[in-house]
C-alpha positions as CSV (number, residue, x, y, z in Angstrom):
1,X,257.0,-93.6,134.1
2,X,259.9,-94.3,132.0
3,X,259.0,-93.2,128.5
4,X,262.0,-91.2,128.0
5,X,264.0,-94.3,127.8
6,X,261.6,-96.0,125.5
7,X,261.1,-93.1,122.9
8,X,263.2,-90.0,121.6
9,X,262.2,-86.3,121.4
10,X,263.3,-84.9,117.8
11,X,262.5,-81.4,116.7
12,X,259.2,-81.5,114.2
13,X,259.5,-80.3,111.0
14,X,257.2,-78.0,108.8
15,X,256.2,-80.9,107.0
16,X,255.4,-83.0,109.6
17,X,253.6,-80.1,111.5
18,X,251.1,-79.9,108.5
19,X,250.5,-84.0,109.1
20,X,249.9,-83.5,112.7
21,X,247.5,-80.5,112.3
22,X,245.6,-82.9,109.4
23,X,245.3,-85.5,111.9
24,X,243.9,-83.5,114.9
25,X,241.2,-81.9,112.2
26,X,240.3,-85.3,110.8
27,X,239.6,-86.3,114.6
28,X,238.1,-83.0,115.5
29,X,235.6,-83.4,112.6
30,X,234.6,-87.1,113.2
31,X,233.6,-85.5,117.0
32,X,231.7,-82.5,115.4
33,X,231.5,-82.6,111.6
34,X,232.1,-79.2,110.1
35,X,229.6,-76.4,109.3
36,X,228.4,-76.9,105.6
37,X,229.9,-74.9,102.8
38,X,232.6,-73.3,105.6
39,X,236.0,-73.6,104.5
40,X,239.2,-72.6,106.0
41,X,240.6,-69.4,104.3
42,X,242.4,-66.3,105.0
43,X,240.8,-62.9,103.9
44,X,242.6,-59.2,103.7
45,X,240.7,-55.9,103.4
46,X,242.4,-52.6,103.1
47,X,242.0,-48.9,102.7
48,X,244.2,-47.1,101.0
49,X,244.6,-43.2,100.6
50,X,244.5,-41.0,97.3
51,X,248.2,-42.5,96.6
52,X,247.3,-45.9,97.0
53,X,249.0,-46.3,100.3
54,X,247.6,-48.6,102.7
55,X,246.3,-46.8,105.8
56,X,244.4,-49.4,107.4
57,X,243.1,-53.0,107.1
58,X,242.4,-56.2,108.9
59,X,243.0,-59.8,108.4
60,X,240.1,-62.4,109.0
61,X,240.4,-66.3,109.2
62,X,237.8,-68.5,108.3
63,X,237.7,-71.7,110.3
64,X,235.6,-75.0,110.5
65,X,232.5,-75.1,112.0
66,X,231.4,-71.9,111.2
67,X,233.7,-69.4,113.3
68,X,235.9,-66.5,111.7
69,X,238.4,-64.5,113.9
70,X,239.3,-61.1,113.4
71,X,243.2,-62.1,113.8
72,X,244.1,-58.3,113.0
73,X,242.9,-54.9,112.4
74,X,245.0,-51.9,112.1
75,X,244.7,-48.2,111.2
76,X,247.6,-45.9,110.9
77,X,247.8,-43.1,113.5
78,X,246.8,-40.1,111.9
79,X,243.9,-41.6,110.5
80,X,242.2,-43.1,113.7
81,X,239.1,-41.4,115.1
82,X,237.1,-40.8,111.8
83,X,235.5,-44.3,111.4
84,X,238.2,-46.4,109.8
85,X,238.1,-48.9,112.3
86,X,234.3,-49.2,112.2
87,X,234.5,-49.7,108.3
88,X,237.0,-52.4,108.6
89,X,235.0,-54.4,111.3
90,X,231.9,-54.1,109.2
91,X,233.8,-55.7,106.2
92,X,234.9,-58.4,108.6
93,X,231.6,-59.2,109.6
94,X,230.0,-59.4,106.0
95,X,232.7,-61.4,104.7
96,X,232.5,-63.8,107.9
97,X,228.6,-64.2,107.2
98,X,229.1,-64.7,103.4
99,X,231.3,-67.7,104.5
100,X,228.5,-68.8,106.5
101,X,230.3,-68.2,110.1
102,X,227.8,-67.5,112.8
103,X,230.7,-66.5,115.0
104,X,233.2,-64.1,114.7
105,X,235.8,-63.6,117.3
106,X,239.2,-61.6,118.3
107,X,241.5,-60.4,120.9
108,X,242.4,-57.2,122.2
109,X,244.2,-55.5,125.3
110,X,244.0,-52.9,127.1
111,X,246.0,-50.8,125.3
112,X,243.5,-51.4,122.1
113,X,240.2,-50.9,121.0
114,X,237.9,-53.1,123.3
115,X,235.3,-50.1,123.6
116,X,235.0,-50.0,119.8
117,X,234.3,-53.7,119.5
118,X,231.6,-53.7,122.4
119,X,229.8,-50.6,120.3
120,X,229.8,-53.1,117.6
121,X,227.9,-55.7,119.5
122,X,231.0,-57.8,120.6
123,X,231.1,-59.5,124.5
124,X,233.9,-60.4,126.2
125,X,234.2,-63.9,127.1
126,X,237.7,-64.3,128.3
127,X,239.9,-62.4,130.6
128,X,243.8,-62.5,130.5
129,X,245.6,-60.9,133.4
130,X,248.8,-60.3,133.2
131,X,248.9,-61.4,129.3
132,X,251.0,-59.8,128.2
133,X,252.9,-59.3,131.7
134,X,251.5,-56.1,133.3
135,X,248.7,-55.7,131.2
136,X,245.1,-57.3,130.4
137,X,243.8,-59.0,127.2
138,X,240.4,-60.0,126.4
139,X,238.9,-62.6,124.0
140,X,235.6,-61.1,122.4
141,X,233.0,-62.8,120.3
142,X,229.6,-61.7,118.5
143,X,226.9,-64.0,117.3
144,X,226.4,-63.3,113.6
145,X,223.2,-64.9,113.5
146,X,221.6,-62.8,116.1
147,X,220.0,-59.3,115.2
148,X,222.7,-57.0,116.8
149,X,221.9,-53.5,115.4
150,X,225.0,-51.9,113.6
151,X,226.6,-49.4,115.2
152,X,227.7,-46.1,113.3
153,X,230.1,-44.0,114.8
154,X,229.6,-40.3,115.7
155,X,232.5,-39.2,113.4
156,X,232.2,-41.2,110.2
157,X,234.0,-38.8,107.8
158,X,236.3,-41.5,106.7
159,X,233.2,-43.1,104.9
160,X,232.9,-40.0,102.9
161,X,236.1,-40.2,101.7
162,X,237.4,-44.0,101.5
163,X,236.2,-47.4,100.7
164,X,237.3,-51.1,101.9
165,X,238.9,-53.1,99.1
166,X,239.7,-56.7,99.3
167,X,243.7,-57.0,99.7
168,X,246.6,-59.2,99.1
169,X,249.1,-61.2,100.9
170,X,251.6,-58.0,100.6
171,X,248.8,-55.9,102.1
172,X,248.4,-58.3,105.2
173,X,252.6,-57.9,105.6
174,X,251.9,-53.9,105.8
175,X,249.0,-54.4,108.3
176,X,250.9,-56.9,110.4
177,X,253.8,-54.5,110.3
178,X,252.0,-51.5,111.3
179,X,250.0,-53.0,114.0
180,X,253.3,-54.5,115.4
181,X,255.0,-51.4,115.6
182,X,252.0,-50.2,117.6
183,X,252.0,-52.6,119.7
184,X,255.7,-52.7,120.4
185,X,255.9,-49.1,121.8
186,X,253.7,-50.6,124.6
187,X,254.9,-54.1,124.9
188,X,258.5,-54.3,123.3
189,X,259.3,-57.9,122.3
190,X,261.9,-59.5,124.5
191,X,263.2,-61.9,121.7
192,X,262.6,-63.6,118.7
193,X,259.4,-66.3,118.7
194,X,261.1,-69.7,120.0
195,X,260.0,-73.0,118.4
196,X,259.2,-75.7,121.0
197,X,257.5,-78.2,118.4
198,X,258.7,-81.6,119.1
199,X,257.9,-85.6,118.2
200,X,258.3,-88.5,120.0
201,X,259.6,-91.5,118.1
202,X,259.9,-95.2,118.6
203,X,263.0,-97.1,118.1
204,X,262.4,-97.5,114.4
205,X,261.6,-94.2,114.1
206,X,257.9,-94.2,114.1
207,X,255.7,-91.2,115.0
208,X,254.2,-91.9,118.7
209,X,253.3,-88.4,119.5
210,X,253.7,-85.0,118.7
211,X,253.0,-81.4,120.0
212,X,253.1,-77.9,118.1
213,X,254.1,-75.3,120.7
214,X,256.5,-72.1,120.8
215,X,256.9,-69.4,123.1
216,X,256.1,-65.7,121.6
217,X,257.9,-62.6,121.8
218,X,256.5,-61.6,125.2
219,X,257.3,-64.7,127.1
220,X,253.9,-66.6,126.3
221,X,254.3,-70.0,125.7
222,X,251.2,-71.5,123.5
223,X,250.1,-75.2,122.6
224,X,248.6,-75.1,119.4
225,X,247.9,-78.8,118.9
226,X,249.2,-82.3,120.4
227,X,248.5,-85.6,119.2
228,X,249.2,-88.9,120.4
229,X,249.0,-92.0,117.9
230,X,245.8,-94.1,118.8
231,X,247.9,-97.3,119.6
232,X,249.9,-95.6,122.3
233,X,247.1,-93.5,123.9
234,X,246.1,-93.6,127.7
235,X,249.7,-94.7,128.3
236,X,250.7,-91.3,129.8
237,X,252.4,-90.5,126.8
238,X,250.7,-87.2,126.0
239,X,251.2,-85.9,129.8
240,X,254.8,-86.9,129.5
241,X,255.2,-85.0,126.5
242,X,253.3,-81.9,127.7
243,X,255.4,-81.9,130.9
244,X,258.5,-81.9,128.7
245,X,257.4,-78.9,126.8
246,X,256.8,-77.3,129.8
247,X,259.9,-77.7,131.1
248,X,261.6,-76.2,128.4
249,X,259.2,-73.2,128.0
250,X,260.3,-72.4,131.6
251,X,264.0,-72.5,130.4
252,X,263.2,-70.2,127.6
253,X,261.5,-67.6,130.0
254,X,258.0,-68.2,129.7
255,X,255.8,-67.7,132.6
256,X,252.6,-69.1,130.9
257,X,251.1,-71.7,129.0
258,X,248.0,-71.1,127.1
259,X,246.0,-73.3,124.9
260,X,242.3,-73.8,123.1
261,X,240.3,-77.1,122.9
262,X,237.1,-78.2,122.5
263,X,235.2,-80.4,125.1
264,X,236.3,-83.9,124.0
265,X,239.7,-83.2,124.8
266,X,239.4,-80.9,127.6
267,X,239.5,-83.5,130.4
268,X,243.4,-84.0,129.2
269,X,244.0,-80.8,129.8
270,X,242.3,-80.3,133.1
271,X,244.1,-83.2,134.4
272,X,247.5,-81.6,133.0
273,X,246.9,-78.5,135.3
274,X,245.1,-76.3,132.7
275,X,242.3,-74.0,134.0
276,X,239.6,-72.8,131.4
277,X,239.8,-68.9,131.5
278,X,236.9,-68.7,129.1
279,X,234.6,-70.6,127.1
280,X,232.7,-70.2,123.8
281,X,229.1,-71.8,124.2
282,X,227.7,-73.8,121.1
283,X,230.7,-73.9,119.6
284,X,230.8,-76.2,117.5
285,X,227.3,-76.5,117.5
286,X,226.2,-78.6,120.4
287,X,229.7,-78.5,122.1
288,X,232.0,-76.0,124.0
289,X,235.3,-74.7,123.3
290,X,237.7,-73.4,126.1
291,X,240.5,-71.0,126.1
292,X,243.0,-72.3,128.7
293,X,245.9,-71.3,130.9
294,X,248.5,-72.9,133.2
295,X,250.6,-70.4,134.9
296,X,254.5,-72.1,135.3
């Protein structure tokens, strides 16, 4: 196929990336209408000491179709093992329920707190070997519409002294920094994040296709979205563009490509060599969502 002779690849700008995300969301909503009253937003929760210093917190992303993601959870080292983590997990669960979510998902690794999440009723649905390299990571989920008993840690002294409060964007930066520093002690960053997002344009500069992608600090490439304009579909353009991203990812040191999709586009990824490493049942309702990988 001579697609690369007919079209030109160019970097995708932030404005164009937002446009592609909107196109993907509109199409997805046509396949599975969003859950009523579920709007995408980010929530931040924090715990402060007596001097108003943030000593722990979490970031919760509310997504369409009734799913929330506990994207980050961090407790300062000297305050761990006293129940602060459990307080933050409960705050995340309660907030997700208030936002009409029936799934709460998260990712963790062998140097983090999987046992604590499992005590709170989370279950593993994806195992990621050598992600990051030399370690194992997992995706966990909890159905918030099921009657799972609340977990109270044996050492719960933090609940007597501290309370969880709503946080700000600045608090989220503190949480992210604390978690990042903890993770980097175990898995040091190899480089800065490398953006690979690209668009394919025709001779007149019109958009043909686009992919949102990048290589993270530990050499994992992620495909966060791919789109082909309707009149260009079923011509192999999406597969060709995916191949170009794979080539560039290899050139930048990536050893694996990961992605996430729902069942109405899963055949495309399977045809391009991706393997489902885990699935989220009945999400969206009546469908299945997949976590995917391709070793390169």
